[in-house]
Every structure is written in C-alpha cells, then in structure tokens.
Jmol script that loads the backbone (N, CA, C; Angstrom):
load data "model"
ATOM      1  N   MET A   1      49.718 147.142 132.625  1.00  0.00           N
ATOM      2  CA  MET A   1      48.698 147.390 131.648  1.00  0.00           C
ATOM      3  C   MET A   1      48.713 146.306 130.656  1.00  0.00           C
ATOM      4  N   ALA A   2      47.627 145.637 130.367  1.00  0.00           N
ATOM      5  CA  ALA A   2      47.466 144.538 129.466  1.00  0.00           C
ATOM      6  C   ALA A   2      47.516 145.026 128.007  1.00  0.00           C
ATOM      7  N   VAL A   3      48.175 144.353 127.131  1.00  0.00           N
ATOM      8  CA  VAL A   3      48.327 144.590 125.920  1.00  0.00           C
ATOM      9  C   VAL A   3      47.106 143.666 125.005  1.00  0.00           C
ATOM     10  N   GLU A   4      46.414 144.547 124.091  1.00  0.00           N
ATOM     11  CA  GLU A   4      45.290 143.898 123.364  1.00  0.00           C
ATOM     12  C   GLU A   4      45.947 142.943 122.492  1.00  0.00           C
ATOM     13  N   SER A   5      45.265 141.835 122.228  1.00  0.00           N
ATOM     14  CA  SER A   5      45.724 140.872 121.303  1.00  0.00           C
ATOM     15  C   SER A   5      45.390 141.363 119.878  1.00  0.00           C
ATOM     16  N   ARG A   6      46.207 141.103 119.025  1.00  0.00           N
ATOM     17  CA  ARG A   6      45.922 141.600 117.489  1.00  0.00           C
ATOM     18  C   ARG A   6      44.699 140.759 116.940  1.00  0.00           C
ATOM     19  N   THR A   7      43.928 141.311 116.199  1.00  0.00           N
ATOM     20  CA  THR A   7      43.100 140.565 115.308  1.00  0.00           C
ATOM     21  C   THR A   7      43.826 139.754 114.405  1.00  0.00           C
ATOM     22  N   SER A   8      42.992 138.716 113.686  1.00  0.00           N
ATOM     23  CA  SER A   8      43.556 138.024 112.690  1.00  0.00           C
ATOM     24  C   SER A   8      44.180 138.772 111.451  1.00  0.00           C
ATOM     25  N   ASP A   9      43.517 139.882 111.232  1.00  0.00           N
ATOM     26  CA  ASP A   9      43.932 140.583 110.024  1.00  0.00           C
ATOM     27  C   ASP A   9      45.333 141.294 110.462  1.00  0.00           C
ATOM     28  N   GLU A  10      45.265 141.699 111.735  1.00  0.00           N
ATOM     29  CA  GLU A  10      46.580 142.516 112.227  1.00  0.00           C
ATOM     30  C   GLU A  10      47.825 141.475 112.228  1.00  0.00           C
ATOM     31  N   GLN A  11      47.425 140.262 112.702  1.00  0.00           N
ATOM     32  CA  GLN A  11      48.393 139.263 112.674  1.00  0.00           C
ATOM     33  C   GLN A  11      49.000 138.865 111.340  1.00  0.00           C
ATOM     34  N   ASN A  12      48.087 138.931 110.307  1.00  0.00           N
ATOM     35  CA  ASN A  12      48.544 138.540 109.045  1.00  0.00           C
ATOM     36  C   ASN A  12      49.204 139.724 108.391  1.00  0.00           C
ATOM     37  N   ALA A  13      48.983 140.833 108.718  1.00  0.00           N
ATOM     38  CA  ALA A  13      49.652 142.100 108.418  1.00  0.00           C
ATOM     39  C   ALA A  13      51.169 142.140 108.970  1.00  0.00           C
ATOM     40  N   ALA A  14      51.227 141.750 110.363  1.00  0.00           N
ATOM     41  CA  ALA A  14      52.363 141.706 110.880  1.00  0.00           C
ATOM     42  C   ALA A  14      53.245 140.679 110.336  1.00  0.00           C
ATOM     43  N   TYR A  15      52.697 139.501 109.952  1.00  0.00           N
ATOM     44  CA  TYR A  15      53.438 138.449 109.369  1.00  0.00           C
ATOM     45  C   TYR A  15      54.077 138.781 108.205  1.00  0.00           C
ATOM     46  N   ALA A  16      53.133 139.423 107.261  1.00  0.00           N
ATOM     47  CA  ALA A  16      53.806 140.046 105.816  1.00  0.00           C
ATOM     48  C   ALA A  16      54.827 141.012 106.144  1.00  0.00           C
ATOM     49  N   ARG A  17      54.809 141.897 106.983  1.00  0.00           N
ATOM     50  CA  ARG A  17      56.000 142.843 107.212  1.00  0.00           C
ATOM     51  C   ARG A  17      57.059 141.924 107.606  1.00  0.00           C
ATOM     52  N   ALA A  18      57.003 141.053 108.429  1.00  0.00           N
ATOM     53  CA  ALA A  18      57.949 140.179 108.976  1.00  0.00           C
ATOM     54  C   ALA A  18      58.576 139.436 107.619  1.00  0.00           C
ATOM     55  N   GLY A  19      57.715 139.285 106.759  1.00  0.00           N
ATOM     56  CA  GLY A  19      58.335 138.366 105.519  1.00  0.00           C
ATOM     57  C   GLY A  19      59.350 139.403 104.907  1.00  0.00           C
ATOM     58  N   ASP A  20      59.167 140.812 104.879  1.00  0.00           N
ATOM     59  CA  ASP A  20      60.048 141.697 104.297  1.00  0.00           C
ATOM     60  C   ASP A  20      61.595 141.561 105.078  1.00  0.00           C
ATOM     61  N   SER A  21      61.539 141.438 106.252  1.00  0.00           N
ATOM     62  CA  SER A  21      62.743 141.157 107.149  1.00  0.00           C
ATOM     63  C   SER A  21      63.273 139.784 106.789  1.00  0.00           C
ATOM     64  N   VAL A  22      62.417 138.889 106.603  1.00  0.00           N
ATOM     65  CA  VAL A  22      63.043 137.349 106.160  1.00  0.00           C
ATOM     66  C   VAL A  22      63.749 137.618 104.924  1.00  0.00           C
ATOM     67  N   THR A  23      63.143 138.389 103.851  1.00  0.00           N
ATOM     68  CA  THR A  23      63.723 138.734 102.524  1.00  0.00           C
ATOM     69  C   THR A  23      65.207 139.474 102.724  1.00  0.00           C
ATOM     70  N   VAL A  24      65.192 140.421 103.554  1.00  0.00           N
ATOM     71  CA  VAL A  24      66.488 141.109 103.816  1.00  0.00           C
ATOM     72  C   VAL A  24      67.466 140.234 104.354  1.00  0.00           C
ATOM     73  N   LEU A  25      67.055 139.467 105.485  1.00  0.00           N
ATOM     74  CA  LEU A  25      67.981 138.672 106.025  1.00  0.00           C
ATOM     75  C   LEU A  25      68.656 137.484 105.186  1.00  0.00           C
ATOM     76  N   THR A  26      67.801 136.962 104.294  1.00  0.00           N
ATOM     77  CA  THR A  26      68.086 135.912 103.353  1.00  0.00           C
ATOM     78  C   THR A  26      69.068 136.449 102.349  1.00  0.00           C
ATOM     79  N   THR A  27      68.935 137.733 101.924  1.00  0.00           N
ATOM     80  CA  THR A  27      69.730 138.459 100.880  1.00  0.00           C
ATOM     81  C   THR A  27      71.179 138.760 101.615  1.00  0.00           C
ATOM     82  N   LEU A  28      71.072 139.374 102.830  1.00  0.00           N
ATOM     83  CA  LEU A  28      72.345 139.650 103.445  1.00  0.00           C
ATOM     84  C   LEU A  28      73.278 138.510 104.000  1.00  0.00           C
ATOM     85  N   ASN A  29      72.405 137.378 104.343  1.00  0.00           N
ATOM     86  CA  ASN A  29      73.189 136.171 104.599  1.00  0.00           C
ATOM     87  C   ASN A  29      73.909 135.474 103.451  1.00  0.00           C
ATOM     88  N   ALA A  30      73.474 135.866 102.306  1.00  0.00           N
ATOM     89  CA  ALA A  30      74.025 135.194 101.075  1.00  0.00           C
ATOM     90  C   ALA A  30      75.093 136.141 100.499  1.00  0.00           C
ATOM     91  N   VAL A  31      75.430 137.253 101.186  1.00  0.00           N
ATOM     92  CA  VAL A  31      76.473 138.198 100.598  1.00  0.00           C
ATOM     93  C   VAL A  31      77.799 137.495 100.930  1.00  0.00           C
ATOM     94  N   SER A  32      78.593 137.433  99.938  1.00  0.00           N
ATOM     95  CA  SER A  32      80.062 136.833  99.953  1.00  0.00           C
ATOM     96  C   SER A  32      80.848 137.559 100.790  1.00  0.00           C
ATOM     97  N   GLY A  33      81.622 137.160 101.856  1.00  0.00           N
ATOM     98  CA  GLY A  33      82.537 137.891 102.525  1.00  0.00           C
ATOM     99  C   GLY A  33      81.810 138.704 103.639  1.00  0.00           C
ATOM    100  N   SER A  34      82.516 139.699 104.189  1.00  0.00           N
ATOM    101  CA  SER A  34      81.908 140.520 105.395  1.00  0.00           C
ATOM    102  C   SER A  34      80.950 141.484 104.943  1.00  0.00           C
ATOM    103  N   LEU A  35      80.165 141.962 105.806  1.00  0.00           N
ATOM    104  CA  LEU A  35      79.286 142.973 105.534  1.00  0.00           C
ATOM    105  C   LEU A  35      79.831 144.215 105.861  1.00  0.00           C
ATOM    106  N   ASP A  36      79.479 145.416 105.101  1.00  0.00           N
ATOM    107  CA  ASP A  36      79.856 146.736 105.535  1.00  0.00           C
ATOM    108  C   ASP A  36      78.982 147.274 106.738  1.00  0.00           C
ATOM    109  N   ALA A  37      79.351 148.388 107.189  1.00  0.00           N
ATOM    110  CA  ALA A  37      78.744 148.923 108.374  1.00  0.00           C
ATOM    111  C   ALA A  37      77.194 149.000 108.155  1.00  0.00           C
ATOM    112  N   ASP A  38      76.840 149.557 106.954  1.00  0.00           N
ATOM    113  CA  ASP A  38      75.315 149.852 106.729  1.00  0.00           C
ATOM    114  C   ASP A  38      74.624 148.448 106.611  1.00  0.00           C
ATOM    115  N   GLN A  39      75.230 147.404 106.048  1.00  0.00           N
ATOM    116  CA  GLN A  39      74.617 146.050 105.936  1.00  0.00           C
ATOM    117  C   GLN A  39      74.574 145.498 107.376  1.00  0.00           C
ATOM    118  N   LYS A  40      75.491 145.882 108.064  1.00  0.00           N
ATOM    119  CA  LYS A  40      75.377 145.222 109.501  1.00  0.00           C
ATOM    120  C   LYS A  40      74.180 145.838 110.288  1.00  0.00           C
ATOM    121  N   LEU A  41      74.001 147.179 110.179  1.00  0.00           N
ATOM    122  CA  LEU A  41      72.984 147.796 110.846  1.00  0.00           C
ATOM    123  C   LEU A  41      71.582 147.225 110.290  1.00  0.00           C
ATOM    124  N   GLU A  42      71.567 147.102 109.002  1.00  0.00           N
ATOM    125  CA  GLU A  42      70.301 146.614 108.328  1.00  0.00           C
ATOM    126  C   GLU A  42      69.978 145.194 108.869  1.00  0.00           C
ATOM    127  N   ILE A  43      71.131 144.260 108.811  1.00  0.00           N
ATOM    128  CA  ILE A  43      70.752 142.954 109.397  1.00  0.00           C
ATOM    129  C   ILE A  43      70.298 142.724 110.839  1.00  0.00           C
ATOM    130  N   LYS A  44      70.915 143.689 111.694  1.00  0.00           N
ATOM    131  CA  LYS A  44      70.552 143.791 112.913  1.00  0.00           C
ATOM    132  C   LYS A  44      69.215 144.252 113.243  1.00  0.00           C
ATOM    133  N   ARG A  45      68.923 145.333 112.491  1.00  0.00           N
ATOM    134  CA  ARG A  45      67.377 145.849 112.735  1.00  0.00           C
ATOM    135  C   ARG A  45      66.439 144.717 112.063  1.00  0.00           C
ATOM    136  N   ASN A  46      66.747 143.971 111.250  1.00  0.00           N
ATOM    137  CA  ASN A  46      65.808 143.108 110.681  1.00  0.00           C
ATOM    138  C   ASN A  46      65.665 141.735 111.505  1.00  0.00           C
ATOM    139  N   TYR A  47      66.930 141.325 112.006  1.00  0.00           N
ATOM    140  CA  TYR A  47      66.730 140.163 112.942  1.00  0.00           C
ATOM    141  C   TYR A  47      66.017 140.659 114.286  1.00  0.00           C
ATOM    142  N   GLU A  48      66.406 141.767 114.801  1.00  0.00           N
ATOM    143  CA  GLU A  48      65.598 142.178 116.000  1.00  0.00           C
ATOM    144  C   GLU A  48      64.061 142.345 115.620  1.00  0.00           C
ATOM    145  N   HIS A  49      63.684 142.707 114.567  1.00  0.00           N
ATOM    146  CA  HIS A  49      62.221 142.818 114.251  1.00  0.00           C
ATOM    147  C   HIS A  49      61.543 141.290 114.352  1.00  0.00           C
ATOM    148  N   LEU A  50      62.239 140.475 113.832  1.00  0.00           N
ATOM    149  CA  LEU A  50      61.750 138.976 113.876  1.00  0.00           C
ATOM    150  C   LEU A  50      61.752 138.368 115.299  1.00  0.00           C
ATOM    151  N   GLU A  51      62.850 138.879 116.084  1.00  0.00           N
ATOM    152  CA  GLU A  51      62.854 138.408 117.479  1.00  0.00           C
ATOM    153  C   GLU A  51      61.608 138.975 118.280  1.00  0.00           C
ATOM    154  N   LEU A  52      61.318 140.315 117.893  1.00  0.00           N
ATOM    155  CA  LEU A  52      60.304 140.928 118.768  1.00  0.00           C
ATOM    156  C   LEU A  52      59.015 140.264 118.172  1.00  0.00           C
ATOM    157  N   GLU A  53      58.820 139.795 117.047  1.00  0.00           N
ATOM    158  CA  GLU A  53      57.552 139.193 116.577  1.00  0.00           C
ATOM    159  C   GLU A  53      57.565 137.860 117.315  1.00  0.00           C
ATOM    160  N   ILE A  54      58.555 137.280 117.411  1.00  0.00           N
ATOM    161  CA  ILE A  54      58.507 135.865 118.178  1.00  0.00           C
ATOM    162  C   ILE A  54      58.221 135.962 119.561  1.00  0.00           C
ATOM    163  N   ALA A  55      58.809 137.004 120.203  1.00  0.00           N
ATOM    164  CA  ALA A  55      58.513 137.335 121.637  1.00  0.00           C
ATOM    165  C   ALA A  55      57.067 137.719 121.918  1.00  0.00           C
ATOM    166  N   ASN A  56      56.537 138.367 120.878  1.00  0.00           N
ATOM    167  CA  ASN A  56      55.110 138.723 120.974  1.00  0.00           C
ATOM    168  C   ASN A  56      54.278 137.550 121.008  1.00  0.00           C
ATOM    169  N   ASP A  57      54.630 136.375 120.354  1.00  0.00           N
ATOM    170  CA  ASP A  57      53.882 135.187 120.306  1.00  0.00           C
ATOM    171  C   ASP A  57      52.487 135.615 119.945  1.00  0.00           C
ATOM    172  N   ASP A  58      52.160 136.326 119.057  1.00  0.00           N
ATOM    173  CA  ASP A  58      50.858 136.770 118.621  1.00  0.00           C
ATOM    174  C   ASP A  58      50.679 136.880 117.121  1.00  0.00           C
ATOM    175  N   LEU A  59      51.101 135.725 116.432  1.00  0.00           N
ATOM    176  CA  LEU A  59      50.870 135.655 114.915  1.00  0.00           C
ATOM    177  C   LEU A  59      49.966 134.530 114.524  1.00  0.00           C
ATOM    178  N   GLY A  60      49.181 134.300 115.432  1.00  0.00           N
ATOM    179  CA  GLY A  60      48.151 133.364 115.147  1.00  0.00           C
ATOM    180  C   GLY A  60      48.652 131.970 114.517  1.00  0.00           C
ATOM    181  N   SER A  61      48.082 131.439 113.634  1.00  0.00           N
ATOM    182  CA  SER A  61      48.551 130.303 112.848  1.00  0.00           C
ATOM    183  C   SER A  61      49.685 130.451 111.818  1.00  0.00           C
ATOM    184  N   ASN A  62      50.297 131.758 111.750  1.00  0.00           N
ATOM    185  CA  ASN A  62      51.436 131.959 110.845  1.00  0.00           C
ATOM    186  C   ASN A  62      52.518 131.131 111.376  1.00  0.00           C
ATOM    187  N   ASN A  63      53.243 130.445 110.336  1.00  0.00           N
ATOM    188  CA  ASN A  63      54.394 129.764 110.779  1.00  0.00           C
ATOM    189  C   ASN A  63      55.663 130.634 110.818  1.00  0.00           C
ATOM    190  N   VAL A  64      56.214 130.506 111.970  1.00  0.00           N
ATOM    191  CA  VAL A  64      57.608 131.207 112.144  1.00  0.00           C
ATOM    192  C   VAL A  64      58.799 130.151 112.567  1.00  0.00           C
ATOM    193  N   SER A  65      58.525 129.012 112.254  1.00  0.00           N
ATOM    194  CA  SER A  65      59.560 128.026 112.781  1.00  0.00           C
ATOM    195  C   SER A  65      60.878 128.167 111.987  1.00  0.00           C
ATOM    196  N   SER A  66      60.853 128.742 110.773  1.00  0.00           N
ATOM    197  CA  SER A  66      62.215 128.770 110.232  1.00  0.00           C
ATOM    198  C   SER A  66      63.070 130.093 110.831  1.00  0.00           C
ATOM    199  N   TRP A  67      62.293 130.876 111.297  1.00  0.00           N
ATOM    200  CA  TRP A  67      62.865 132.186 111.811  1.00  0.00           C
ATOM    201  C   TRP A  67      64.201 132.092 112.602  1.00  0.00           C
ATOM    202  N   ALA A  68      64.221 131.014 113.583  1.00  0.00           N
ATOM    203  CA  ALA A  68      65.248 131.007 114.556  1.00  0.00           C
ATOM    204  C   ALA A  68      66.450 130.700 113.865  1.00  0.00           C
ATOM    205  N   ALA A  69      66.514 129.786 112.785  1.00  0.00           N
ATOM    206  CA  ALA A  69      67.748 129.474 112.070  1.00  0.00           C
ATOM    207  C   ALA A  69      68.195 130.605 111.349  1.00  0.00           C
ATOM    208  N   LEU A  70      67.208 131.394 110.732  1.00  0.00           N
ATOM    209  CA  LEU A  70      67.543 132.566 110.006  1.00  0.00           C
ATOM    210  C   LEU A  70      68.234 133.702 110.977  1.00  0.00           C
ATOM    211  N   ILE A  71      67.594 133.877 112.118  1.00  0.00           N
ATOM    212  CA  ILE A  71      68.185 134.844 112.837  1.00  0.00           C
ATOM    213  C   ILE A  71      69.619 134.446 113.337  1.00  0.00           C
ATOM    214  N   SER A  72      69.747 133.179 113.809  1.00  0.00           N
ATOM    215  CA  SER A  72      71.135 132.814 114.063  1.00  0.00           C
ATOM    216  C   SER A  72      72.161 133.021 113.041  1.00  0.00           C
ATOM    217  N   ALA A  73      71.868 132.652 111.813  1.00  0.00           N
ATOM    218  CA  ALA A  73      72.728 132.870 110.608  1.00  0.00           C
ATOM    219  C   ALA A  73      73.026 134.310 110.452  1.00  0.00           C
ATOM    220  N   ALA A  74      71.955 135.154 110.655  1.00  0.00           N
ATOM    221  CA  ALA A  74      72.020 136.720 110.564  1.00  0.00           C
ATOM    222  C   ALA A  74      73.076 137.125 111.733  1.00  0.00           C
ATOM    223  N   LYS A  75      72.932 136.693 112.859  1.00  0.00           N
ATOM    224  CA  LYS A  75      73.733 137.139 113.906  1.00  0.00           C
ATOM    225  C   LYS A  75      75.355 136.782 113.643  1.00  0.00           C
ATOM    226  N   THR A  76      75.421 135.537 113.062  1.00  0.00           N
ATOM    227  CA  THR A  76      76.871 134.992 112.636  1.00  0.00           C
ATOM    228  C   THR A  76      77.327 135.869 111.694  1.00  0.00           C
ATOM    229  N   LYS A  77      76.605 136.279 110.609  1.00  0.00           N
ATOM    230  CA  LYS A  77      77.001 137.244 109.589  1.00  0.00           C
ATOM    231  C   LYS A  77      77.388 138.487 109.981  1.00  0.00           C
ATOM    232  N   GLU A  78      76.462 138.895 110.948  1.00  0.00           N
ATOM    233  CA  GLU A  78      76.699 140.365 111.505  1.00  0.00           C
ATOM    234  C   GLU A  78      78.152 140.463 112.257  1.00  0.00           C
ATOM    235  N   SER A  79      78.496 139.401 112.949  1.00  0.00           N
ATOM    236  CA  SER A  79      79.602 139.447 113.807  1.00  0.00           C
ATOM    237  C   SER A  79      80.951 139.101 112.926  1.00  0.00           C
ATOM    238  N   ALA A  80      80.798 138.594 111.715  1.00  0.00           N
ATOM    239  CA  ALA A  80      82.013 138.227 110.829  1.00  0.00           C
ATOM    240  C   ALA A  80      82.756 139.277 110.420  1.00  0.00           C
TER     241      ALA A  80
END
end "model"
wireframe off; spacefill off
backbone 0.3
color backbone group
C-alpha cells in the first residue's frame, strides 16, 4: 500500500515537531556526566523520532543535515 506524500504544510509541521526533538537532544547531550534511566528513555525516544523523519525522506526543502551528528552524539550519551 502506497503512503501518501505529505503536503508542504504537513512537512513544515513535521519539521517543527522534530525541532522539539532537536531541542531535547541538545539539552540532554549537554548534561554533565551520565544520564539517569528516565533521561536515557527520553533521549532514545527523541533520536528515534529524528531517525524516522530522516527515513521518511519527506520533509521537502527543510534542512536535516545537522541531525546525523546530533543523533550520533545522543546515542553515545545514552550508552555512557
């Protein structure tokens, strides 16, 4: 079954929601020391959200080029 492409407005809304995940990851990546269990769940949920949006490859002209480095840093922080 084919998935319908998102409209430009839907792409922009998805990108804005992903921006919330970027903010969470940036904040948690900056935490000094190890994360607690709740923070690890939160960091994982948010990098998985960004990975899903990248995999969808459906954000139009919105720039996601910085997400790969942010996801990588989040995974490192999660496993520390």
